[in-house]
C-alpha positions, -999 to +999 in steps of 0.1 A: +449-168+326+461-197+347+481-174+370+450-151+374+429-181+384+455-194+408+458-160+424+421-155+427+415-190+441+443-187+467+429-153+478+394-167+482+408-196+503+428-173+526+399-149+532+376-179+539+401-193+564+405-159+581+367-154+582+363-189+597+388-181+624+369-150+634+336-167+634+349-196+656+364-171+681+331-153+684+312-186+688+335-198+716+332-165+735+294-164+732+291-200+742+311-194+774+293-162+783+258-176+777+263-204+803+248-203+837+271-208+867+254-215+901+222-198+889+240-165+884+246-148+850+282-146+839+298-113+846+310-099+813+334-077+833+352-107+845+388-107+830+385-145+826+357-141+801+380-137+772+409-157+784+419-185+760+394-175+734+415-150+715+434-166+686+463-149+668+454-120+647+420-116+663+409-087+686+378-091+709+359-063+726+331-066+752+307-037+757+278-030+779+242-027+767+248+011+768+278+008+746+306+013+772+337-007+765+343-031+794+374-050+782+395-058+751+419-085+741+441-087+710+467-069+691+446-038+682+446-012+709+422+012+693+385+009+702+364-011+678+332+002+664+304-006+688+275-024+670+251-051+682+248-071+650+271-070+619+293-090+596+314-108+591+325-082+566+356-064+554+361-029+569+389-003+571+402+002+606+431+025+612+438+025+575+440-013+573+416-039+560+400-061+586+372-085+590+346-071+614+319-089+633+294-080+661+270-101+681+247-095+711+255-114+744+225-131+760+222-146+794+190-161+808+171-148+778+183-112+784+209-092+766+237-083+789+261-068+764+276-070+730+307-086+715+328-070+687+356-088+670+380-080+642+406-102+624+435-084+607+443-093+571+480-086+572+488-123+569+464-126+540+478-096+522+514-108+529+506-142+515+489-126+485+520-104+479+543-134+481+521-154+457+519-126+433+556-122+432+560-159+427+535-159+399+551-129+383+585-146+385+571-178+371+553-160+344+583-139+335+605-171+334+579-189+313+578-159+289+615-158+287+618-195+281+590-193+255+608-164+238+641-183+237+624-215+226+603-196+200+635-180+187+653-213+184+623-230+169+617-201+145+654-202+134+650-239+128+618-234+108+627-201+091+662-210+081+650-236+056+623-211+045+650-185+039+671-211+019+640-220-001+632-183-008+668-177-018+668-206-043+634-194-057+647-159-061+676-172-082+653-189-107+649-174-141+634-185-174+669-195-185+676-221-157+643-238-151+662-271-151+673-262-115+655-279-086+651-269-050+672-290-025+651-312-003+661-321+033+645-355+031+627-355+064+592-355+049+578-324+066+557-297+052+587-278+038+598-309+019+563-313+006+563-277-005+597-282-022+585-313-040+554-295-053+575-265-064+599-289-082+569-305-099+558-271-110+593-263-123+592-295-143+559-285-159+571-250-165+603-263-181+583-285-204+560-257-213+589-233-220+606-260-241+574-266-261+569-228-265+605-223-278+601-253-301+568-239-313+583-205-320+613-221-338+591-243-359+567-215-367+596-193-378+610-221-399+577-228-416+571-191-423+606-185-435+604-210-464+574-195-482+587-160-476+620-170-492+602-184-522+580-153-526+611-131-523+630-152-549+601-149-574+598-112-566+635-108-575+630-128-607+600-106-617+620-075-609+649-085-631+634-104-660+596-105-656+588-076-679+606-093-708+591-129-704+554-134-699+560-171-690+582-160-661+555-136-649+529-164-651+550-190-633+562-166-606+527-153-600+514-189-596+542-197-572+535-166-551+498-174-550+505-210-539+530-199-512+506-172-500+478-197-497+501-220-477+511-191-454+475-181-449+466-216-439+495-218-416+487-185-399+450-195-395+462-228-379+485-209-355+457-186-345+435-215-338+461-231-315+468-197-299+432-193-287+429-202-250+394-218-256+375-227-287+341-210-287+317-238-295+282-235-309+265-266-295+235-280-314+220-315-318+237-333-346+231-365-366+267-377-365+263-402-393+251-375-417+278-351-405+305-376-413+292-381-448+289-344-454+325-340-441+339-363-468+321-345-497+343-321-516+376-337-506+392-344-540+421-365-526+396-392-514+390-401-551+424-418-551+414-442-523+387-468-515+366-453-487+344-477-468+317-464-444+307-485-414+282-461-399+253-465-376+221-446-386+207-417-365+235-413-339+226-381-321+250-359-300+254-323-291+284-306-306+298-279-329+291-289-365+319-268-381+346-279-357+335-316-359+336-314-397+371-299-394+381-327-370+371-354-394+387-337-424+420-332-406+422-369-398+412-379-433+438-355-448+464-370-425+456-405-437+456-394-473+492-382-470+505-416-462+482-441-478+494-451-513+472-444-542+444-470-544+447-477-507+418-481-483+404-458-457+376-470-434+353-447-414+335-464-386+311-453-359+302-470-327+278-459-299+267-466-264+243-449-240+268-422-230+294-419-258+300-422-295+333-434-310+346-424-344+372-447-360+392-436-391+415-464-402+439-468-432+462-495-446+492-472-449+526-478-434+514-471-399+531-449-373+565-455-356+559-467-320+577-436-306+553-413-325+521-426-309+526-404-278+537-372-297+516-374-328+493-346-316+522-322-306+525-290-326+547-292-357+553-329-352+558-349-384+573-383-387+606-386-405+591-406-433+567-377-440+596-353-443+616-375-465+587-379-489+580-342-488+544-347-477+527-313-476+516-298-443+530-281-413+523-307-385+495-286-370+464-304-382+464-331-355+472-306-328+441-287-339+421-319-339+431-326-303+420-290-294+386-296-309+382-330-291+393-315-258+368-286-262+341-312-265+353-330-234+363-360-255+394-382-261+415-389-291+444-413-297+463-431-324+472-467-327+487-491-352+467-520-367+479-553-380+494-562-404+500-525-412+481-493-411+471-466-385+438-460-367+426-427-351+400-431-324+378-402-312+354-406-282+328-379-277+301-376-250+266-377-265+253-350-242+280-325-252+301-303-230 
């Protein structure tokens, strides 16, 4: 684009200059021929009429009123077209482009002849040709340099990209602990590598959790299956001869089946991508009281209610009841018989807060961050053979997350644990 503008501008300037030279030559000749000398008109046949008025590249021709050529001066030998008034304009003469111009010659108010003039454009065309070659050479050189520079730059840019692509292609699910090498110069590729490494960290954590989840699920399912199989073997060998064995084995099979059914239901709940909530306006105080009804294990504890009346919010009644019962069941596993469980309720303009507190042994400090992980159970629970699979609190967190709320656990002094649930009053 710049070369085109340069060529066009230079061409216009050269043509303007050549046209100006032609006009100046015609003006000088007409000025000299129009003068009066001693009261007599100038003779246009006088050879001196054109002397000194013909610049380089210009041809002048004087003709009579009748059109007869009287004299010529310049580098063109052929006769010029005879016109009285024309140009300046470009014409073709003898196969070449020229500027042509014609004017009448006046003396004492009368026309005594005509003047024709042409200016050849060879110099202009030569200059244009030279300029075009220079521009082409400069353009070609610029393109070559740009190609070389682009190649070098692309190598510098694409080489790290190729390394990055090669490292990514080598990644599999078995070596997510690998990380992409960073050059440390802080450019976009480094930023891309950092983001990819962060993604690998999250993927590695997700894969580990998934593997742990599968391993724990397999373990939890294997135990009741082994019990059921063992009792099936007993029934097959001796059950027909001893009704007591049949009764005990049937009871054990039913118990283990119930446990497996509950475990599978919990796993299916956790496997769902999103919980389908049915949001309705709820009286949270009444819902909490309803949730505690029919829980026989609460009879072993002193349950204190610190509720506010008529606390309204939008939520799913069934899931919220399940949430409260999960936390209460978790507390009932660790609080000694006769212990205390307190259910509190707080509220402000935007949120409600449910507090379920017990005076049990509390939680180990390292358990506070992982208490809601799937299959997590504190060592003390395992040693005391507390029933459950470590899925209840994970489900509780899913329910709270589905309601756009928050849940966390904390220890209270001198001993005990407190679970806090914050829910928005306007719902999801």
